[in-house]
C-alpha positions as CSV (number, residue, x, y, z in Angstrom):
1,M,-59.2,-45.8,-32.6
2,S,-59.1,-48.7,-34.5
3,D,-60.6,-48.9,-38.0
4,D,-62.6,-52.0,-36.8
5,A,-63.8,-50.6,-33.1
6,A,-66.8,-48.7,-34.4
7,G,-69.8,-50.4,-35.3
8,S,-68.6,-53.7,-35.2
9,P,-71.3,-56.5,-34.7
10,R,-71.1,-58.1,-31.5
11,G,-72.2,-61.9,-30.1
12,T,-72.2,-63.4,-33.6
13,T,-70.7,-66.6,-34.3
14,I,-69.0,-67.7,-37.7
15,S,-68.2,-71.4,-38.4
16,P,-64.9,-71.6,-40.0
17,G,-65.2,-72.4,-44.4
18,R,-68.8,-71.6,-43.9
19,P,-70.3,-68.5,-45.2
20,A,-72.4,-66.3,-42.9
21,M,-75.8,-65.4,-44.2
22,L,-77.3,-62.9,-42.0
23,S,-79.7,-61.3,-44.0
24,G,-81.4,-63.4,-46.4
25,C,-80.3,-65.3,-49.7
26,R,-78.2,-62.6,-51.3
27,P,-74.6,-61.7,-49.2
28,T,-75.3,-57.9,-48.5
29,M,-72.6,-55.9,-46.5
30,K,-73.5,-56.7,-43.1
31,D,-72.7,-59.8,-44.0
32,V,-69.0,-59.6,-45.1
33,A,-68.8,-57.4,-42.4
34,A,-70.0,-60.2,-40.1
35,R,-68.0,-62.9,-41.4
36,A,-64.3,-60.2,-41.2
37,G,-65.2,-58.6,-38.1
38,V,-65.5,-55.3,-38.9
39,G,-68.2,-52.4,-39.0
40,L,-70.1,-51.4,-41.9
41,K,-68.5,-48.3,-42.9
42,T,-64.7,-50.0,-42.6
43,V,-66.5,-52.6,-45.3
44,S,-67.6,-49.9,-47.8
45,R,-64.6,-47.9,-47.5
46,V,-62.9,-51.5,-49.0
47,V,-65.6,-51.5,-51.9
48,N,-65.6,-48.2,-52.7
49,G,-61.8,-47.7,-52.9
50,E,-61.7,-45.4,-49.8
51,A,-58.5,-44.6,-47.3
52,G,-58.4,-45.2,-43.6
53,V,-58.3,-48.7,-43.9
54,T,-55.4,-50.9,-42.7
55,A,-54.3,-53.4,-45.2
56,D,-54.3,-56.4,-43.0
57,T,-58.0,-55.3,-42.6
58,A,-58.5,-54.7,-46.1
59,D,-57.3,-58.3,-47.2
60,R,-59.8,-59.8,-43.9
61,V,-62.6,-58.1,-45.9
62,R,-61.7,-58.6,-49.7
63,A,-61.6,-62.9,-47.7
64,A,-65.1,-62.7,-46.9
65,I,-66.2,-60.6,-50.2
66,E,-64.8,-63.5,-52.2
67,A,-66.6,-66.2,-49.6
68,L,-69.4,-65.1,-49.6
69,G,-69.7,-64.2,-53.2
70,F,-70.6,-60.2,-52.7
71,R,-71.7,-58.3,-55.3
72,R,-71.8,-54.3,-55.0
73,N,-75.4,-53.2,-56.0
74,D,-75.4,-50.0,-57.1
75,S,-78.7,-49.2,-58.0
76,A,-79.6,-47.2,-54.7
77,R,-76.3,-45.4,-54.9
78,L,-76.9,-44.3,-58.8
79,L,-81.0,-43.4,-57.9
80,R,-79.5,-41.2,-55.7
81,K,-77.3,-39.3,-58.2
82,G,-80.5,-39.3,-60.4
83,Q,-78.7,-42.0,-62.9
84,T,-78.7,-45.3,-63.9
85,A,-75.4,-45.6,-65.6
86,S,-77.0,-46.9,-68.5
87,I,-77.7,-45.2,-72.3
88,G,-79.3,-46.3,-75.5
89,L,-77.9,-46.5,-79.4
90,V,-80.8,-46.1,-82.1
91,L,-79.2,-47.3,-85.2
92,E,-80.6,-47.8,-89.2
93,D,-79.6,-51.4,-88.9
94,I,-77.4,-53.3,-86.3
95,G,-76.6,-56.0,-89.1
96,N,-75.0,-53.2,-91.4
97,P,-70.9,-52.9,-90.8
98,F,-70.9,-49.5,-90.7
99,Y,-73.0,-49.6,-87.8
100,S,-71.5,-52.9,-86.2
101,A,-68.5,-50.7,-86.1
102,L,-69.6,-47.5,-84.9
103,A,-72.3,-49.4,-82.4
104,R,-68.9,-50.6,-80.8
105,A,-67.2,-48.2,-80.5
106,V,-70.2,-46.6,-78.9
107,E,-70.3,-50.0,-76.5
108,D,-66.3,-49.4,-75.8
109,V,-67.3,-45.8,-74.5
110,A,-69.6,-46.5,-72.3
111,H,-68.1,-49.7,-70.4
112,A,-65.2,-47.0,-70.2
113,H,-67.6,-45.0,-67.8
114,G,-69.1,-47.9,-66.2
115,S,-72.4,-47.6,-68.3
116,L,-74.5,-50.5,-70.1
117,L,-75.7,-49.6,-73.7
118,F,-78.6,-51.1,-74.6
119,M,-79.5,-51.1,-78.4
120,G,-82.2,-51.4,-81.1
121,S,-82.7,-50.7,-85.4
122,S,-84.9,-48.1,-86.2
123,D,-85.0,-49.7,-90.1
124,E,-85.2,-46.5,-91.2
125,D,-88.6,-45.9,-89.8
126,P,-89.3,-42.8,-88.2
127,D,-92.0,-43.9,-86.3
128,R,-89.8,-47.0,-85.2
129,E,-87.3,-45.0,-84.5
130,R,-89.4,-42.9,-82.3
131,T,-90.9,-45.4,-79.9
132,L,-87.5,-47.1,-79.5
133,T,-85.6,-43.5,-78.7
134,L,-88.8,-43.0,-75.6
135,A,-88.5,-46.7,-74.5
136,F,-84.9,-46.0,-73.6
137,C,-85.9,-43.0,-72.0
138,A,-88.4,-44.8,-70.1
139,R,-86.2,-47.2,-68.5
140,R,-84.3,-43.9,-67.4
141,V,-81.3,-44.1,-69.6
142,D,-79.0,-41.2,-68.9
143,G,-78.1,-40.2,-72.4
144,L,-79.0,-40.9,-76.3
145,V,-76.7,-41.9,-79.1
146,I,-79.2,-41.4,-82.2
147,V,-78.7,-42.2,-86.2
148,P,-82.0,-40.3,-87.0
149,A,-84.4,-41.9,-89.1
150,G,-87.0,-39.0,-88.7
151,K,-86.8,-35.3,-89.9
152,N,-88.9,-34.1,-86.6
153,H,-87.5,-34.7,-83.0
154,T,-89.1,-31.9,-81.3
155,Y,-90.9,-35.5,-79.4
156,L,-87.5,-35.7,-77.3
157,L,-87.9,-31.7,-75.6
158,P,-89.3,-33.3,-72.6
159,E,-87.4,-35.8,-72.3
160,T,-83.9,-33.3,-72.6
161,T,-85.7,-30.9,-70.2
162,A,-85.8,-33.6,-67.7
163,G,-82.0,-34.1,-68.2
164,I,-81.4,-36.7,-70.6
165,A,-78.1,-35.8,-72.8
166,V,-78.5,-36.7,-76.1
167,V,-76.1,-36.9,-79.5
168,F,-76.6,-37.4,-83.3
169,I,-74.7,-39.2,-85.2
170,D,-74.5,-40.1,-88.8
171,R,-77.4,-37.7,-89.9
172,P,-78.3,-34.3,-87.8
173,A,-81.4,-34.0,-85.7
174,G,-84.5,-32.5,-87.0
175,L,-86.1,-29.3,-85.9
176,I,-84.1,-29.3,-82.5
177,E,-80.8,-28.2,-81.4
178,A,-78.7,-30.6,-80.5
179,D,-75.0,-31.9,-80.5
180,S,-74.6,-33.9,-83.6
181,V,-71.4,-36.2,-85.4
182,L,-71.4,-36.6,-89.2
183,T,-69.4,-37.5,-92.2
184,D,-68.5,-34.6,-94.8
185,N,-70.6,-36.3,-97.6
186,I,-70.7,-33.6,-99.9
187,G,-67.3,-34.1,-99.9
188,G,-66.6,-37.5,-99.8
189,A,-68.8,-37.3,-103.3
190,R,-67.3,-35.0,-104.8
191,D,-63.7,-36.8,-104.6
192,G,-65.3,-39.7,-105.9
193,V,-66.5,-38.2,-109.2
194,T,-63.5,-36.2,-109.4
195,H,-61.2,-39.3,-109.4
196,L,-63.5,-40.8,-111.7
197,A,-62.9,-37.5,-114.2
198,R,-59.3,-37.8,-113.6
199,Q,-59.7,-41.0,-115.2
200,G,-61.2,-40.3,-118.2
201,H,-64.9,-40.9,-117.5
202,H,-66.6,-37.7,-118.7
203,R,-70.1,-40.1,-118.4
204,S,-70.2,-40.7,-114.3
205,G,-73.8,-42.1,-112.8
206,Y,-74.8,-41.9,-109.5
207,I,-76.9,-44.9,-107.6
208,G,-77.6,-43.5,-104.0
209,D,-80.4,-44.3,-101.3
210,A,-83.7,-43.2,-101.1
211,L,-83.9,-39.6,-101.7
212,H,-85.8,-38.2,-98.1
213,I,-82.0,-39.9,-96.0
214,Y,-79.9,-37.1,-95.2
215,T,-76.6,-38.6,-96.4
216,A,-77.6,-39.8,-99.3
217,G,-78.8,-36.2,-100.4
218,Q,-75.9,-35.1,-99.5
219,R,-74.2,-37.2,-101.7
220,L,-75.8,-36.3,-104.7
221,H,-75.0,-32.9,-103.9
222,G,-71.2,-33.7,-104.5
223,Y,-71.5,-35.9,-107.4
224,R,-73.5,-32.6,-108.9
225,D,-71.3,-30.0,-107.8
226,A,-68.1,-32.3,-108.8
227,M,-69.4,-33.1,-112.5
228,A,-70.3,-29.6,-112.8
229,A,-66.4,-28.1,-111.7
230,A,-65.2,-30.6,-114.3
231,G,-67.1,-29.0,-116.9
232,L,-69.1,-32.5,-117.3
233,R,-73.1,-32.9,-118.2
234,T,-75.0,-34.9,-116.5
235,E,-78.4,-36.8,-118.0
236,P,-81.6,-37.8,-115.9
237,D,-80.9,-41.6,-116.3
238,W,-77.1,-40.9,-114.9
239,V,-79.1,-40.5,-111.4
240,I,-81.0,-42.7,-109.5
241,M,-82.3,-42.8,-105.9
242,A,-84.2,-45.4,-104.1
243,T,-84.3,-47.9,-101.6
244,P,-81.0,-50.3,-102.5
245,H,-82.9,-53.8,-103.9
246,P,-81.3,-56.1,-106.5
247,D,-84.7,-55.1,-108.7
248,T,-84.4,-51.2,-108.4
249,I,-80.5,-51.6,-108.8
250,G,-80.6,-53.7,-112.1
251,Q,-83.2,-51.2,-113.5
252,A,-80.8,-48.3,-112.8
253,L,-77.9,-50.0,-114.7
254,T,-80.3,-51.2,-117.6
255,R,-80.7,-47.6,-117.8
256,M,-77.7,-46.2,-117.6
257,L,-75.8,-48.9,-119.8
258,D,-78.1,-49.5,-122.3
259,R,-78.4,-46.2,-123.9
260,P,-76.1,-44.9,-127.4
261,E,-73.7,-43.1,-124.9
262,P,-73.5,-45.4,-121.7
263,V,-72.0,-44.3,-118.4
264,T,-68.2,-45.6,-117.8
265,G,-68.2,-44.5,-114.1
266,L,-70.5,-45.2,-111.5
267,L,-70.2,-43.7,-107.7
268,C,-72.4,-46.1,-105.6
269,G,-74.1,-44.3,-102.3
270,N,-73.0,-46.6,-100.0
271,N,-72.1,-49.6,-99.4
272,R,-75.4,-52.0,-99.9
273,I,-75.4,-50.5,-103.1
274,S,-71.8,-51.1,-104.2
275,I,-72.6,-54.9,-103.4
276,I,-75.6,-55.0,-105.4
277,V,-74.1,-53.1,-108.3
278,L,-70.9,-55.7,-108.2
279,R,-72.8,-58.6,-108.4
280,E,-75.4,-57.2,-111.7
281,L,-72.3,-55.9,-113.3
282,A,-70.7,-59.1,-113.1
283,A,-73.8,-60.9,-114.2
284,R,-73.8,-58.3,-117.4
285,G,-70.0,-58.9,-117.8
286,A,-70.0,-55.2,-117.8
287,R,-66.9,-52.8,-117.4
288,V,-67.6,-50.0,-115.2
289,A,-65.5,-47.6,-113.1
290,T,-66.8,-48.0,-109.8
291,V,-66.1,-46.3,-106.5
292,G,-68.1,-47.0,-103.9
293,F,-69.4,-44.6,-100.9
294,D,-68.2,-46.4,-97.6
295,D,-65.7,-49.5,-97.3
296,F,-66.7,-53.0,-96.6
297,E,-65.6,-56.7,-95.3
298,L,-63.2,-57.9,-98.9
299,A,-63.2,-55.3,-100.5
300,E,-59.3,-55.0,-101.3
301,L,-59.3,-58.8,-102.2
302,L,-62.2,-58.7,-105.0
303,T,-60.6,-58.7,-108.8
304,P,-60.1,-55.8,-109.4
305,G,-60.6,-54.1,-105.5
306,I,-62.9,-51.9,-105.1
307,T,-62.1,-48.3,-104.7
308,V,-63.7,-46.5,-102.2
309,I,-64.5,-43.5,-100.0
310,A,-63.8,-44.4,-96.9
311,Q,-65.4,-43.3,-93.7
312,D,-64.6,-44.0,-90.1
313,P,-67.3,-45.5,-88.1
314,A,-65.6,-46.3,-84.9
315,R,-64.6,-43.0,-85.1
316,M,-67.7,-41.3,-85.2
317,G,-69.0,-43.7,-82.6
318,Q,-66.0,-43.1,-80.6
319,I,-66.4,-39.0,-80.7
320,A,-70.4,-38.9,-80.3
321,A,-70.1,-40.9,-77.1
322,E,-67.4,-39.2,-75.9
323,L,-69.4,-36.3,-76.1
324,L,-72.3,-37.4,-74.4
325,F,-70.1,-38.4,-71.0
326,R,-68.7,-35.1,-71.2
327,R,-72.3,-33.7,-71.2
328,L,-73.7,-36.1,-68.3
329,C,-70.4,-34.8,-66.7
330,G,-72.2,-30.8,-66.7
331,E,-70.3,-29.8,-70.1
332,Q,-72.2,-26.3,-71.2
333,G,-72.4,-24.9,-74.6
334,P,-74.3,-24.3,-77.7
335,A,-74.9,-27.7,-79.4
336,Q,-71.7,-28.9,-81.4
337,R,-71.8,-30.0,-84.9
338,I,-68.4,-32.0,-85.6
339,E,-67.5,-32.9,-89.1
340,L,-65.0,-35.7,-90.0
341,A,-63.7,-36.0,-93.1
342,T,-63.1,-39.0,-95.4
343,R,-60.4,-41.1,-97.4
344,L,-60.1,-41.8,-101.0
345,V,-59.2,-45.6,-100.9
346,V,-57.7,-46.5,-104.4
347,R,-57.7,-50.0,-105.1
348,G,-58.6,-50.8,-108.7
349,S,-61.8,-51.0,-109.6
350,G,-62.2,-47.0,-109.8
351,E,-59.3,-47.2,-112.4
352,I,-60.8,-48.9,-115.1
353,P,-60.0,-46.5,-118.5
354,P,-63.2,-45.7,-120.1
355,P,-63.7,-47.9,-123.1
């Protein structure tokens, strides 16, 4: 029996060059079958790339698909599998270049798996993070990648029990066991301060983000470790932890620089802080050896270029998304904690000698 013999529509007349719309305004497989003169099963095989269809018949079906503008509707198939071919991504701020690179990597992996990506920014607000995350869950996403703002993620337990896969990125989950992809924040900050000490800077300060943020606390830990390992003292005014803002950064620099023994080196806790610090130092005409945690656009083009502790946000996003899809494909086992190394990029600002 030929692949057309079973289920072919009978008594249907199709005018050449005129689409046959047998099932309403939107063309369906029945319309394609009628136009190509084949059965529904044959159309299904061609659409899904299955074997069992001759080349001539497949060409006829594809021609009918193109003529009618048919598009496969995956909704029913996905719902039968209990999936929606979509994932959610919750970030701190999509406008931050670090998170933009991370998000693009997650999107690329999702696209490779045939999934859509929904995205939202928490603005470092735990309530907004929870609202966004649960909104994605209500839309039946298959999985979530989360940069957490809060420290309690027990609200996700009903969702993970129901089968939603979750991977945390940049910071670990709070009060639940979950996969996480992180940066070695302590080691990176330690490398930055050690580099300043090797340039002769015995009075180095640290300006970090708000202390409740996991990465800010970890980088402070690394700063203190490096100062202690180098046998250097620290002063309370040499450490400032606050939300990045020109006013708070300006006040921090005033306390660090307007003293009998001012700091000569500085570790900036993230890219936003680095940019504000550089503006403030330029306005003051101050030369302070500066190392930034996170690279940022045009950092190498400034004079001097900005020495940074570089992360790889794209790699972080790729690893997190691939881990998420492995979980969705059935990979079992305990929660994984993956920690990526940083890289010291020497460009000049961290090598300014002490006065």
